[in-house]
MIPA-822560 format. One record per residue: residue in one letter; chain; z, y, x of N, C-alpha, C in turn; residue number from 1. Coordinates in nm, 3 decimals. Example, Ala and Ser with C-alpha at 12.3 -4.5 7.8 and 13.67 -1.06 7.14 Angstrom:
residues 2
<r rest="a" kette="A" n_Z="0.780" n_Y="-0.569" n_X="1.319" ca_Z="0.780" ca_Y="-0.450" ca_X="1.230" c_Z="0.780" c_Y="-0.330" c_X="1.320" nr="1"/>
<r rest="s" kette="A" n_Z="0.708" n_Y="-0.225" n_X="1.285" ca_Z="0.714" ca_Y="-0.106" ca_X="1.367" c_Z="0.787" c_Y="0.003" c_X="1.290" nr="2"/>
//
This chain:
residues 59
<r rest="m" kette="A" n_Z="8.996" n_Y="10.062" n_X="9.213" ca_Z="8.868" ca_Y="10.110" ca_X="9.172" c_Z="8.882" c_Y="10.231" c_X="9.079" nr="1"/>
<r rest="f" kette="A" n_Z="8.975" n_Y="10.222" n_X="8.987" ca_Z="8.996" ca_Y="10.331" ca_X="8.891" c_Z="9.033" c_Y="10.460" c_X="8.963" nr="2"/>
<r rest="r" kette="A" n_Z="9.122" n_Y="10.451" n_X="9.061" ca_Z="9.164" ca_Y="10.571" ca_X="9.134" c_Z="9.049" c_Y="10.630" c_X="9.215" nr="3"/>
<r rest="t" kette="A" n_Z="8.962" n_Y="10.545" n_X="9.266" ca_Z="8.844" ca_Y="10.592" ca_X="9.340" c_Z="8.754" c_Y="10.673" c_X="9.247" nr="4"/>
<r rest="k" kette="A" n_Z="8.729" n_Y="10.621" n_X="9.129" ca_Z="8.645" ca_Y="10.690" ca_X="9.030" c_Z="8.704" c_Y="10.827" c_X="8.994" nr="5"/>
<r rest="i" kette="A" n_Z="8.832" n_Y="10.831" n_X="8.968" ca_Z="8.899" ca_Y="10.958" ca_X="8.932" c_Z="8.889" c_Y="11.058" c_X="9.048" nr="6"/>
<r rest="a" kette="A" n_Z="8.913" n_Y="11.012" n_X="9.169" ca_Z="8.908" ca_Y="11.100" ca_X="9.286" c_Z="8.769" c_Y="11.158" c_X="9.305" nr="7"/>
<r rest="i" kette="A" n_Z="8.666" n_Y="11.075" n_X="9.291" ca_Z="8.527" ca_Y="11.121" ca_X="9.307" c_Z="8.494" c_Y="11.224" c_X="9.199" nr="8"/>
<r rest="e" kette="A" n_Z="8.539" n_Y="11.202" n_X="9.076" ca_Z="8.511" ca_Y="11.296" ca_X="8.966" c_Z="8.568" c_Y="11.434" c_X="8.994" nr="9"/>
<r rest="k" kette="A" n_Z="8.679" n_Y="11.443" n_X="9.066" ca_Z="8.744" ca_Y="11.570" ca_X="9.094" c_Z="8.683" c_Y="11.643" c_X="9.213" nr="10"/>
<r rest="m" kette="A" n_Z="8.595" n_Y="11.575" n_X="9.287" ca_Z="8.538" ca_Y="11.632" ca_X="9.410" c_Z="8.408" c_Y="11.709" c_X="9.382" nr="11"/>
<r rest="q" kette="A" n_Z="8.372" n_Y="11.793" n_X="9.477" ca_Z="8.245" ca_Y="11.864" ca_X="9.472" c_Z="8.137" c_Y="11.780" c_X="9.539" nr="12"/>
<r rest="v" kette="A" n_Z="8.012" n_Y="11.799" n_X="9.498" ca_Z="7.900" ca_Y="11.729" ca_X="9.561" c_Z="7.901" c_Y="11.760" c_X="9.711" nr="13"/>
<r rest="g" kette="A" n_Z="7.883" n_Y="11.657" n_X="9.791" ca_Z="7.882" ca_Y="11.672" ca_X="9.936" c_Z="8.014" c_Y="11.640" c_X="10.002" nr="14"/>
<r rest="e" kette="A" n_Z="8.122" n_Y="11.637" n_X="9.925" ca_Z="8.252" ca_Y="11.603" ca_X="9.982" c_Z="8.260" c_Y="11.453" c_X="10.009" nr="15"/>
<r rest="v" kette="A" n_Z="8.349" n_Y="11.416" n_X="10.101" ca_Z="8.362" ca_Y="11.278" ca_X="10.145" c_Z="8.503" c_Y="11.227" c_X="10.113" nr="16"/>
<r rest="l" kette="A" n_Z="8.508" n_Y="11.105" n_X="10.060" ca_Z="8.633" ca_Y="11.041" ca_X="10.024" c_Z="8.654" c_Y="10.917" c_X="10.110" nr="17"/>
<r rest="t" kette="A" n_Z="8.774" n_Y="10.899" n_X="10.162" ca_Z="8.809" ca_Y="10.778" ca_X="10.235" c_Z="8.901" c_Y="10.695" c_X="10.146" nr="18"/>
<r rest="v" kette="A" n_Z="8.865" n_Y="10.568" n_X="10.129" ca_Z="8.941" ca_Y="10.477" ca_X="10.044" c_Z="8.989" c_Y="10.361" c_X="10.130" nr="19"/>
<r rest="l" kette="A" n_Z="9.118" n_Y="10.328" n_X="10.120" ca_Z="9.174" ca_Y="10.212" ca_X="10.189" c_Z="9.207" c_Y="10.106" c_X="10.084" nr="20"/>
<r rest="a" kette="A" n_Z="9.164" n_Y="9.983" n_X="10.110" ca_Z="9.188" ca_Y="9.875" ca_X="10.016" c_Z="9.231" c_Y="9.749" c_X="10.091" nr="21"/>
<r rest="d" kette="A" n_Z="9.318" n_Y="9.671" n_X="10.027" ca_Z="9.360" ca_Y="9.545" ca_X="10.089" c_Z="9.315" c_Y="9.423" c_X="10.009" nr="22"/>
<r rest="d" kette="A" n_Z="9.239" n_Y="9.445" n_X="9.905" ca_Z="9.186" ca_Y="9.336" ca_X="9.823" c_Z="9.047" c_Y="9.298" c_X="9.875" nr="23"/>
<r rest="p" kette="A" n_Z="9.028" n_Y="9.174" n_X="9.919" ca_Z="8.897" ca_Y="9.135" ca_X="9.972" c_Z="8.782" c_Y="9.156" c_X="9.872" nr="24"/>
<r rest="a" kette="A" n_Z="8.809" n_Y="9.150" n_X="9.743" ca_Z="8.706" ca_Y="9.171" ca_X="9.641" c_Z="8.659" c_Y="9.315" c_X="9.637" nr="25"/>
<r rest="s" kette="A" n_Z="8.738" n_Y="9.407" n_X="9.691" ca_Z="8.699" ca_Y="9.548" ca_X="9.689" c_Z="8.572" c_Y="9.574" c_X="9.768" nr="26"/>
<r rest="e" kette="A" n_Z="8.546" n_Y="9.494" n_X="9.870" ca_Z="8.424" ca_Y="9.513" ca_X="9.949" c_Z="8.301" c_Y="9.505" c_X="9.859" nr="27"/>
<r rest="d" kette="A" n_Z="8.295" n_Y="9.403" n_X="9.777" ca_Z="8.181" ca_Y="9.387" ca_X="9.686" c_Z="8.189" c_Y="9.488" c_X="9.571" nr="28"/>
<r rest="d" kette="A" n_Z="8.308" n_Y="9.505" n_X="9.514" ca_Z="8.326" ca_Y="9.595" ca_X="9.399" c_Z="8.287" c_Y="9.739" c_X="9.432" nr="29"/>
<r rest="i" kette="A" n_Z="8.338" n_Y="9.792" n_X="9.540" ca_Z="8.310" ca_Y="9.931" ca_X="9.575" c_Z="8.164" c_Y="9.949" c_X="9.617" nr="30"/>
<r rest="s" kette="A" n_Z="8.109" n_Y="9.855" n_X="9.689" ca_Z="7.968" ca_Y="9.864" ca_X="9.728" c_Z="7.877" c_Y="9.869" c_X="9.606" nr="31"/>
<r rest="k" kette="A" n_Z="7.903" n_Y="9.783" n_X="9.509" ca_Z="7.822" ca_Y="9.782" ca_X="9.385" c_Z="7.844" c_Y="9.910" c_X="9.306" nr="32"/>
<r rest="w" kette="A" n_Z="7.968" n_Y="9.957" n_X="9.297" ca_Z="7.997" ca_Y="10.078" ca_X="9.221" c_Z="7.926" c_Y="10.198" c_X="9.281" nr="33"/>
<r rest="v" kette="A" n_Z="7.928" n_Y="10.210" n_X="9.415" ca_Z="7.860" ca_Y="10.322" ca_X="9.482" c_Z="7.711" c_Y="10.320" c_X="9.450" nr="34"/>
<r rest="n" kette="A" n_Z="7.649" n_Y="10.203" n_X="9.459" ca_Z="7.507" ca_Y="10.193" ca_X="9.427" c_Z="7.478" c_Y="10.227" c_X="9.281" nr="35"/>
<r rest="r" kette="A" n_Z="7.562" n_Y="10.179" n_X="9.192" ca_Z="7.543" ca_Y="10.202" ca_X="9.048" c_Z="7.559" c_Y="10.349" c_X="9.011" nr="36"/>
<r rest="t" kette="A" n_Z="7.650" n_Y="10.418" n_X="9.076" ca_Z="7.679" ca_Y="10.557" ca_X="9.040" c_Z="7.597" c_Y="10.658" c_X="9.119" nr="37"/>
<r rest="g" kette="A" n_Z="7.526" n_Y="10.612" n_X="9.222" ca_Z="7.438" ca_Y="10.701" ca_X="9.298" c_Z="7.505" c_Y="10.775" c_X="9.412" nr="38"/>
<r rest="h" kette="A" n_Z="7.626" n_Y="10.739" n_X="9.446" ca_Z="7.692" ca_Y="10.802" ca_X="9.560" c_Z="7.649" c_Y="10.730" c_X="9.687" nr="39"/>
<r rest="e" kette="A" n_Z="7.694" n_Y="10.776" n_X="9.802" ca_Z="7.650" ca_Y="10.720" ca_X="9.930" c_Z="7.768" c_Y="10.659" c_X="10.005" nr="40"/>
<r rest="l" kette="A" n_Z="7.757" n_Y="10.531" n_X="10.038" ca_Z="7.858" ca_Y="10.464" ca_X="10.119" c_Z="7.824" c_Y="10.491" c_X="10.265" nr="41"/>
<r rest="l" kette="A" n_Z="7.900" n_Y="10.581" n_X="10.327" ca_Z="7.873" ca_Y="10.621" ca_X="10.465" c_Z="7.916" c_Y="10.514" c_X="10.563" nr="42"/>
<r rest="s" kette="A" n_Z="8.030" n_Y="10.449" n_X="10.536" ca_Z="8.075" ca_Y="10.342" ca_X="10.625" c_Z="8.175" c_Y="10.253" c_X="10.554" nr="43"/>
<r rest="m" kette="A" n_Z="8.187" n_Y="10.132" n_X="10.608" ca_Z="8.287" ca_Y="10.037" ca_X="10.561" c_Z="8.336" c_Y="9.963" c_X="10.685" nr="44"/>
<r rest="n" kette="A" n_Z="8.465" n_Y="9.974" n_X="10.714" ca_Z="8.523" ca_Y="9.913" ca_X="10.833" c_Z="8.640" c_Y="9.825" c_X="10.794" nr="45"/>
<r rest="k" kette="A" n_Z="8.645" n_Y="9.708" n_X="10.854" ca_Z="8.756" ca_Y="9.615" ca_X="10.831" c_Z="8.848" c_Y="9.618" c_X="10.951" nr="46"/>
<r rest="n" kette="A" n_Z="8.976" n_Y="9.629" n_X="10.923" ca_Z="9.078" ca_Y="9.628" ca_X="11.028" c_Z="9.194" c_Y="9.541" c_X="10.977" nr="47"/>
<r rest="d" kette="A" n_Z="9.202" n_Y="9.420" n_X="11.027" ca_Z="9.299" ca_Y="9.322" ca_X="10.979" c_Z="9.276" c_Y="9.298" c_X="10.830" nr="48"/>
<r rest="n" kette="A" n_Z="9.374" n_Y="9.327" n_X="10.746" ca_Z="9.361" ca_Y="9.303" ca_X="10.601" c_Z="9.322" c_Y="9.429" c_X="10.524" nr="49"/>
<r rest="v" kette="A" n_Z="9.290" n_Y="9.536" n_X="10.594" ca_Z="9.257" ca_Y="9.663" ca_X="10.527" c_Z="9.109" c_Y="9.694" c_X="10.547" nr="50"/>
<r rest="i" kette="A" n_Z="9.045" n_Y="9.732" n_X="10.437" ca_Z="8.906" ca_Y="9.775" ca_X="10.441" c_Z="8.904" c_Y="9.925" c_X="10.414" nr="51"/>
<r rest="e" kette="A" n_Z="8.837" n_Y="10.000" n_X="10.502" ca_Z="8.826" ca_Y="10.145" ca_X="10.487" c_Z="8.683" c_Y="10.179" c_X="10.447" nr="52"/>
<r rest="f" kette="A" n_Z="8.669" n_Y="10.246" n_X="10.334" ca_Z="8.539" ca_Y="10.291" ca_X="10.283" c_Z="8.531" c_Y="10.442" c_X="10.297" nr="53"/>
<r rest="t" kette="A" n_Z="8.417" n_Y="10.491" n_X="10.340" ca_Z="8.392" ca_Y="10.635" ca_X="10.343" c_Z="8.275" c_Y="10.659" c_X="10.248" nr="54"/>
<r rest="i" kette="A" n_Z="8.302" n_Y="10.736" n_X="10.142" ca_Z="8.205" ca_Y="10.757" ca_X="10.035" c_Z="8.175" c_Y="10.905" c_X="10.021" nr="55"/>
<r rest="k" kette="A" n_Z="8.046" n_Y="10.938" n_X="10.015" ca_Z="8.002" ca_Y="11.077" ca_X="9.996" c_Z="7.959" c_Y="11.095" c_X="9.852" nr="56"/>
<r rest="k" kette="A" n_Z="8.013" n_Y="11.198" n_X="9.787" ca_Z="7.972" ca_Y="11.230" ca_X="9.650" c_Z="7.836" c_Y="11.295" c_X="9.656" nr="57"/>
<r rest="v" kette="A" n_Z="7.740" n_Y="11.234" n_X="9.589" ca_Z="7.601" ca_Y="11.282" ca_X="9.595" c_Z="7.563" c_Y="11.359" c_X="9.470" nr="58"/>
<r rest="k" kette="A" n_Z="7.620" n_Y="11.322" n_X="9.357" ca_Z="7.583" ca_Y="11.393" ca_X="9.232" c_Z="7.702" c_Y="11.415" c_X="9.143" nr="59"/>
//
């Protein structure tokens, strides 16, 4: 989660970040964080034990 926050802070508005996570709790954690911070969760895909999040920096 911390690395996701740092990466988003370094990006320009409109850029898209892909995050790969293997912790099942990340599904809830990242979804809540995106809503709380005002960014946009473009997609979330599960493939075996890996969850891929695509997040757009909105502000």
